[in-house]
CHARMM internal coordinates of N, CA and C (Angstrom, degrees):
IC EDIT
DIST 1 N 1 CA 1.5036
DIST 1 CA 1 C 1.6615
ANGL 1 N 1 CA 1 C 103.52
DIST 1 C 2 N 1.3748
ANGL 1 CA 1 C 2 N 102.69
DIHE 1 N 1 CA 1 C 2 N 126.44
DIST 2 N 2 CA 1.4402
ANGL 1 C 2 N 2 CA 108.39
DIHE 1 CA 1 C 2 N 2 CA 176.48
DIST 2 CA 2 C 1.5045
ANGL 2 N 2 CA 2 C 120.82
DIHE 1 C 2 N 2 CA 2 C -77.94
DIST 2 C 3 N 1.3226
ANGL 2 CA 2 C 3 N 121.20
DIHE 2 N 2 CA 2 C 3 N 131.17
DIST 3 N 3 CA 1.4231
ANGL 2 C 3 N 3 CA 120.91
DIHE 2 CA 2 C 3 N 3 CA -178.49
DIST 3 CA 3 C 1.4311
ANGL 3 N 3 CA 3 C 114.71
DIHE 2 C 3 N 3 CA 3 C -54.95
DIST 3 C 4 N 1.3273
ANGL 3 CA 3 C 4 N 121.93
DIHE 3 N 3 CA 3 C 4 N 153.79
DIST 4 N 4 CA 1.4220
ANGL 3 C 4 N 4 CA 131.63
DIHE 3 CA 3 C 4 N 4 CA -174.18
DIST 4 CA 4 C 1.6516
ANGL 4 N 4 CA 4 C 103.51
DIHE 3 C 4 N 4 CA 4 C -65.49
DIST 4 C 5 N 1.1918
ANGL 4 CA 4 C 5 N 123.92
DIHE 4 N 4 CA 4 C 5 N -40.45
DIST 5 N 5 CA 1.4808
ANGL 4 C 5 N 5 CA 122.92
DIHE 4 CA 4 C 5 N 5 CA -179.20
DIST 5 CA 5 C 1.3921
ANGL 5 N 5 CA 5 C 106.11
DIHE 4 C 5 N 5 CA 5 C -62.62
DIST 5 C 6 N 1.4663
ANGL 5 CA 5 C 6 N 122.65
DIHE 5 N 5 CA 5 C 6 N -57.16
DIST 6 N 6 CA 1.3927
ANGL 5 C 6 N 6 CA 123.91
DIHE 5 CA 5 C 6 N 6 CA 175.80
DIST 6 CA 6 C 1.4915
ANGL 6 N 6 CA 6 C 114.32
DIHE 5 C 6 N 6 CA 6 C -48.16
DIST 6 C 7 N 1.2418
ANGL 6 CA 6 C 7 N 119.72
DIHE 6 N 6 CA 6 C 7 N -42.85
DIST 7 N 7 CA 1.3763
ANGL 6 C 7 N 7 CA 124.13
DIHE 6 CA 6 C 7 N 7 CA 178.22
DIST 7 CA 7 C 1.5846
ANGL 7 N 7 CA 7 C 113.59
DIHE 6 C 7 N 7 CA 7 C -59.03
DIST 7 C 8 N 1.3163
ANGL 7 CA 7 C 8 N 113.55
DIHE 7 N 7 CA 7 C 8 N -46.49
DIST 8 N 8 CA 1.4423
ANGL 7 C 8 N 8 CA 120.90
DIHE 7 CA 7 C 8 N 8 CA 174.13
DIST 8 CA 8 C 1.5657
ANGL 8 N 8 CA 8 C 114.45
DIHE 7 C 8 N 8 CA 8 C -53.43
DIST 8 C 9 N 1.4582
ANGL 8 CA 8 C 9 N 102.69
DIHE 8 N 8 CA 8 C 9 N -46.12
DIST 9 N 9 CA 1.5944
ANGL 8 C 9 N 9 CA 108.02
DIHE 8 CA 8 C 9 N 9 CA -176.98
DIST 9 CA 9 C 1.6143
ANGL 9 N 9 CA 9 C 107.24
DIHE 8 C 9 N 9 CA 9 C -64.28
DIST 9 C 10 N 1.3081
ANGL 9 CA 9 C 10 N 117.84
DIHE 9 N 9 CA 9 C 10 N -36.90
DIST 10 N 10 CA 1.4365
ANGL 9 C 10 N 10 CA 117.36
DIHE 9 CA 9 C 10 N 10 CA -178.80
DIST 10 CA 10 C 1.5232
ANGL 10 N 10 CA 10 C 112.80
DIHE 9 C 10 N 10 CA 10 C -62.76
DIST 10 C 11 N 1.3268
ANGL 10 CA 10 C 11 N 110.22
DIHE 10 N 10 CA 10 C 11 N -35.61
DIST 11 N 11 CA 1.5328
ANGL 10 C 11 N 11 CA 114.29
DIHE 10 CA 10 C 11 N 11 CA -179.24
DIST 11 CA 11 C 1.4844
ANGL 11 N 11 CA 11 C 115.63
DIHE 10 C 11 N 11 CA 11 C -77.99
DIST 11 C 12 N 1.3834
ANGL 11 CA 11 C 12 N 117.38
DIHE 11 N 11 CA 11 C 12 N -11.15
DIST 12 N 12 CA 1.4380
ANGL 11 C 12 N 12 CA 127.69
DIHE 11 CA 11 C 12 N 12 CA 172.36
DIST 12 CA 12 C 1.6057
ANGL 12 N 12 CA 12 C 106.90
DIHE 11 C 12 N 12 CA 12 C -80.50
DIST 12 C 13 N 1.2595
ANGL 12 CA 12 C 13 N 114.61
DIHE 12 N 12 CA 12 C 13 N -28.11
DIST 13 N 13 CA 1.5595
ANGL 12 C 13 N 13 CA 120.35
DIHE 12 CA 12 C 13 N 13 CA -173.44
DIST 13 CA 13 C 1.5133
ANGL 13 N 13 CA 13 C 107.68
DIHE 12 C 13 N 13 CA 13 C -76.67
DIST 13 C 14 N 1.2957
ANGL 13 CA 13 C 14 N 114.12
DIHE 13 N 13 CA 13 C 14 N 110.90
DIST 14 N 14 CA 1.6112
ANGL 13 C 14 N 14 CA 118.87
DIHE 13 CA 13 C 14 N 14 CA -176.04
DIST 14 CA 14 C 1.5178
ANGL 14 N 14 CA 14 C 110.48
DIHE 13 C 14 N 14 CA 14 C -68.82
DIST 14 C 15 N 1.3361
ANGL 14 CA 14 C 15 N 118.50
DIHE 14 N 14 CA 14 C 15 N -29.12
DIST 15 N 15 CA 1.4823
ANGL 14 C 15 N 15 CA 115.12
DIHE 14 CA 14 C 15 N 15 CA 177.23
DIST 15 CA 15 C 1.4243
ANGL 15 N 15 CA 15 C 112.38
DIHE 14 C 15 N 15 CA 15 C -66.16
DIST 15 C 16 N 1.3727
ANGL 15 CA 15 C 16 N 114.63
DIHE 15 N 15 CA 15 C 16 N -40.09
DIST 16 N 16 CA 1.5239
ANGL 15 C 16 N 16 CA 120.79
DIHE 15 CA 15 C 16 N 16 CA 178.20
DIST 16 CA 16 C 1.5615
ANGL 16 N 16 CA 16 C 109.71
DIHE 15 C 16 N 16 CA 16 C -60.56
DIST 16 C 17 N 1.2041
ANGL 16 CA 16 C 17 N 118.22
DIHE 16 N 16 CA 16 C 17 N -48.06
DIST 17 N 17 CA 1.4724
ANGL 16 C 17 N 17 CA 132.61
DIHE 16 CA 16 C 17 N 17 CA -174.67
DIST 17 CA 17 C 1.5738
ANGL 17 N 17 CA 17 C 105.98
DIHE 16 C 17 N 17 CA 17 C -58.90
DIST 17 C 18 N 1.3866
ANGL 17 CA 17 C 18 N 116.23
DIHE 17 N 17 CA 17 C 18 N -46.99
DIST 18 N 18 CA 1.4390
ANGL 17 C 18 N 18 CA 125.13
DIHE 17 CA 17 C 18 N 18 CA -176.86
DIST 18 CA 18 C 1.5998
ANGL 18 N 18 CA 18 C 101.83
DIHE 17 C 18 N 18 CA 18 C -69.45
DIST 18 C 19 N 1.3363
ANGL 18 CA 18 C 19 N 121.83
DIHE 18 N 18 CA 18 C 19 N -43.58
DIST 19 N 19 CA 1.4742
ANGL 18 C 19 N 19 CA 120.44
DIHE 18 CA 18 C 19 N 19 CA -173.37
DIST 19 CA 19 C 1.5814
ANGL 19 N 19 CA 19 C 107.27
DIHE 18 C 19 N 19 CA 19 C -66.90
DIST 19 C 20 N 1.2748
ANGL 19 CA 19 C 20 N 115.38
DIHE 19 N 19 CA 19 C 20 N -41.21
DIST 20 N 20 CA 1.4636
ANGL 19 C 20 N 20 CA 122.21
DIHE 19 CA 19 C 20 N 20 CA -171.47
DIST 20 CA 20 C 1.5776
ANGL 20 N 20 CA 20 C 103.44
DIHE 19 C 20 N 20 CA 20 C -69.25
DIST 20 C 21 N 1.3498
ANGL 20 CA 20 C 21 N 114.25
DIHE 20 N 20 CA 20 C 21 N -39.43
DIST 21 N 21 CA 1.5959
ANGL 20 C 21 N 21 CA 113.50
DIHE 20 CA 20 C 21 N 21 CA -178.79
DIST 21 CA 21 C 1.5007
ANGL 21 N 21 CA 21 C 110.98
DIHE 20 C 21 N 21 CA 21 C -66.89
DIST 21 C 22 N 1.2635
ANGL 21 CA 21 C 22 N 116.06
DIHE 21 N 21 CA 21 C 22 N -40.80
DIST 22 N 22 CA 1.5395
ANGL 21 C 22 N 22 CA 123.54
DIHE 21 CA 21 C 22 N 22 CA 178.97
DIST 22 CA 22 C 1.5861
ANGL 22 N 22 CA 22 C 106.95
DIHE 21 C 22 N 22 CA 22 C -58.16
DIST 22 C 23 N 1.2790
ANGL 22 CA 22 C 23 N 111.63
DIHE 22 N 22 CA 22 C 23 N -53.33
DIST 23 N 23 CA 1.4819
ANGL 22 C 23 N 23 CA 118.36
DIHE 22 CA 22 C 23 N 23 CA 179.55
DIST 23 CA 23 C 1.4250
ANGL 23 N 23 CA 23 C 112.35
DIHE 22 C 23 N 23 CA 23 C -50.67
DIST 23 C 24 N 1.4475
ANGL 23 CA 23 C 24 N 117.15
DIHE 23 N 23 CA 23 C 24 N -54.37
DIST 24 N 24 CA 1.3509
ANGL 23 C 24 N 24 CA 124.43
DIHE 23 CA 23 C 24 N 24 CA -179.58
DIST 24 CA 24 C 1.5349
ANGL 24 N 24 CA 24 C 113.21
DIHE 23 C 24 N 24 CA 24 C -52.41
DIST 24 C 25 N 1.4847
ANGL 24 CA 24 C 25 N 113.54
DIHE 24 N 24 CA 24 C 25 N -51.77
DIST 25 N 25 CA 1.2820
ANGL 24 C 25 N 25 CA 124.26
DIHE 24 CA 24 C 25 N 25 CA 179.19
DIST 25 CA 25 C 1.5446
ANGL 25 N 25 CA 25 C 112.05
DIHE 24 C 25 N 25 CA 25 C -51.94
DIST 25 C 26 N 1.2507
ANGL 25 CA 25 C 26 N 120.22
DIHE 25 N 25 CA 25 C 26 N -55.38
DIST 26 N 26 CA 1.4521
ANGL 25 C 26 N 26 CA 127.37
DIHE 25 CA 25 C 26 N 26 CA 172.41
DIST 26 CA 26 C 1.5265
ANGL 26 N 26 CA 26 C 114.70
DIHE 25 C 26 N 26 CA 26 C -51.02
DIST 26 C 27 N 1.3085
ANGL 26 CA 26 C 27 N 115.70
DIHE 26 N 26 CA 26 C 27 N -46.19
DIST 27 N 27 CA 1.4565
ANGL 26 C 27 N 27 CA 116.35
DIHE 26 CA 26 C 27 N 27 CA 174.06
DIST 27 CA 27 C 1.5264
ANGL 27 N 27 CA 27 C 113.15
DIHE 26 C 27 N 27 CA 27 C -65.06
DIST 27 C 28 N 1.2300
ANGL 27 CA 27 C 28 N 122.32
DIHE 27 N 27 CA 27 C 28 N -43.49
DIST 28 N 28 CA 1.4262
ANGL 27 C 28 N 28 CA 123.04
DIHE 27 CA 27 C 28 N 28 CA 176.36
DIST 28 CA 28 C 1.4996
ANGL 28 N 28 CA 28 C 111.95
DIHE 27 C 28 N 28 CA 28 C -57.76
DIST 28 C 29 N 1.4244
ANGL 28 CA 28 C 29 N 116.53
DIHE 28 N 28 CA 28 C 29 N -45.08
DIST 29 N 29 CA 1.3787
ANGL 28 C 29 N 29 CA 123.42
DIHE 28 CA 28 C 29 N 29 CA -178.60
DIST 29 CA 29 C 1.4822
ANGL 29 N 29 CA 29 C 113.03
DIHE 28 C 29 N 29 CA 29 C -60.25
DIST 29 C 30 N 1.4217
ANGL 29 CA 29 C 30 N 114.41
DIHE 29 N 29 CA 29 C 30 N -45.99
DIST 30 N 30 CA 1.4722
ANGL 29 C 30 N 30 CA 123.23
DIHE 29 CA 29 C 30 N 30 CA 174.54
DIST 30 CA 30 C 1.4994
ANGL 30 N 30 CA 30 C 113.24
DIHE 29 C 30 N 30 CA 30 C -57.90
DIST 30 C 31 N 1.3690
ANGL 30 CA 30 C 31 N 117.77
DIHE 30 N 30 CA 30 C 31 N -44.77
DIST 31 N 31 CA 1.5354
ANGL 30 C 31 N 31 CA 116.75
DIHE 30 CA 30 C 31 N 31 CA -174.91
DIST 31 CA 31 C 1.5664
ANGL 31 N 31 CA 31 C 105.92
DIHE 30 C 31 N 31 CA 31 C -74.93
DIST 31 C 32 N 1.3332
ANGL 31 CA 31 C 32 N 120.73
DIHE 31 N 31 CA 31 C 32 N -31.98
DIST 32 N 32 CA 1.3977
ANGL 31 C 32 N 32 CA 127.34
DIHE 31 CA 31 C 32 N 32 CA 172.02
DIST 32 CA 32 C 1.6863
ANGL 32 N 32 CA 32 C 114.21
DIHE 31 C 32 N 32 CA 32 C -55.87
DIST 32 C 33 N 1.1495
ANGL 32 CA 32 C 33 N 110.52
DIHE 32 N 32 CA 32 C 33 N -52.57
DIST 33 N 33 CA 1.4831
ANGL 32 C 33 N 33 CA 122.51
DIHE 32 CA 32 C 33 N 33 CA 174.94
DIST 33 CA 33 C 1.5230
ANGL 33 N 33 CA 33 C 111.95
DIHE 32 C 33 N 33 CA 33 C -62.19
DIST 33 C 34 N 1.3066
ANGL 33 CA 33 C 34 N 121.98
DIHE 33 N 33 CA 33 C 34 N -50.01
DIST 34 N 34 CA 1.3937
ANGL 33 C 34 N 34 CA 128.06
DIHE 33 CA 33 C 34 N 34 CA 177.76
DIST 34 CA 34 C 1.5952
ANGL 34 N 34 CA 34 C 110.69
DIHE 33 C 34 N 34 CA 34 C -59.18
DIST 34 C 35 N 1.3058
ANGL 34 CA 34 C 35 N 112.31
DIHE 34 N 34 CA 34 C 35 N -37.06
DIST 35 N 35 CA 1.4233
ANGL 34 C 35 N 35 CA 118.41
DIHE 34 CA 34 C 35 N 35 CA -175.98
DIST 35 CA 35 C 1.5839
ANGL 35 N 35 CA 35 C 106.80
DIHE 34 C 35 N 35 CA 35 C -71.67
DIST 35 C 36 N 1.1951
ANGL 35 CA 35 C 36 N 120.96
DIHE 35 N 35 CA 35 C 36 N -40.60
DIST 36 N 36 CA 1.4716
ANGL 35 C 36 N 36 CA 130.91
DIHE 35 CA 35 C 36 N 36 CA 176.63
DIST 36 CA 36 C 1.3735
ANGL 36 N 36 CA 36 C 111.46
DIHE 35 C 36 N 36 CA 36 C -56.35
DIST 36 C 37 N 1.4585
ANGL 36 CA 36 C 37 N 115.65
DIHE 36 N 36 CA 36 C 37 N -54.26
DIST 37 N 37 CA 1.3697
ANGL 36 C 37 N 37 CA 128.43
DIHE 36 CA 36 C 37 N 37 CA -179.39
DIST 37 CA 37 C 1.6807
ANGL 37 N 37 CA 37 C 110.29
DIHE 36 C 37 N 37 CA 37 C -53.52
DIST 37 C 38 N 1.4125
ANGL 37 CA 37 C 38 N 106.30
DIHE 37 N 37 CA 37 C 38 N -50.31
DIST 38 N 38 CA 1.5397
ANGL 37 C 38 N 38 CA 111.66
DIHE 37 CA 37 C 38 N 38 CA -179.61
DIST 38 CA 38 C 1.5831
ANGL 38 N 38 CA 38 C 109.60
DIHE 37 C 38 N 38 CA 38 C -59.57
DIST 38 C 39 N 1.2759
ANGL 38 CA 38 C 39 N 114.04
DIHE 38 N 38 CA 38 C 39 N -40.70
DIST 39 N 39 CA 1.4795
ANGL 38 C 39 N 39 CA 116.62
DIHE 38 CA 38 C 39 N 39 CA -168.31
DIST 39 CA 39 C 1.5968
ANGL 39 N 39 CA 39 C 106.94
DIHE 38 C 39 N 39 CA 39 C -79.26
DIST 39 C 40 N 1.2391
ANGL 39 CA 39 C 40 N 122.83
DIHE 39 N 39 CA 39 C 40 N -24.54
DIST 40 N 40 CA 1.4703
ANGL 39 C 40 N 40 CA 122.23
DIHE 39 CA 39 C 40 N 40 CA -176.47
DIST 40 CA 40 C 1.5130
ANGL 40 N 40 CA 40 C 110.19
DIHE 39 C 40 N 40 CA 40 C -82.00
DIST 40 C 41 N 1.2702
ANGL 40 CA 40 C 41 N 122.39
DIHE 40 N 40 CA 40 C 41 N -8.11
DIST 41 N 41 CA 1.4761
ANGL 40 C 41 N 41 CA 120.82
DIHE 40 CA 40 C 41 N 41 CA -173.13
DIST 41 CA 41 C 1.5513
ANGL 41 N 41 CA 41 C 102.53
DIHE 40 C 41 N 41 CA 41 C -88.23
END
COOR INIT
IC SEED 1 N 1 CA 1 C
IC BUILD
């Protein structure tokens, strides 16, 4: 478990936030696409 201080430092790191946002966006897009493929069959 990462300490709270380390966690807050991570969230001040813009590169980390950008990477996390990109990863989340890709994950959401992948789920969205898979959902549509499943529903179209």
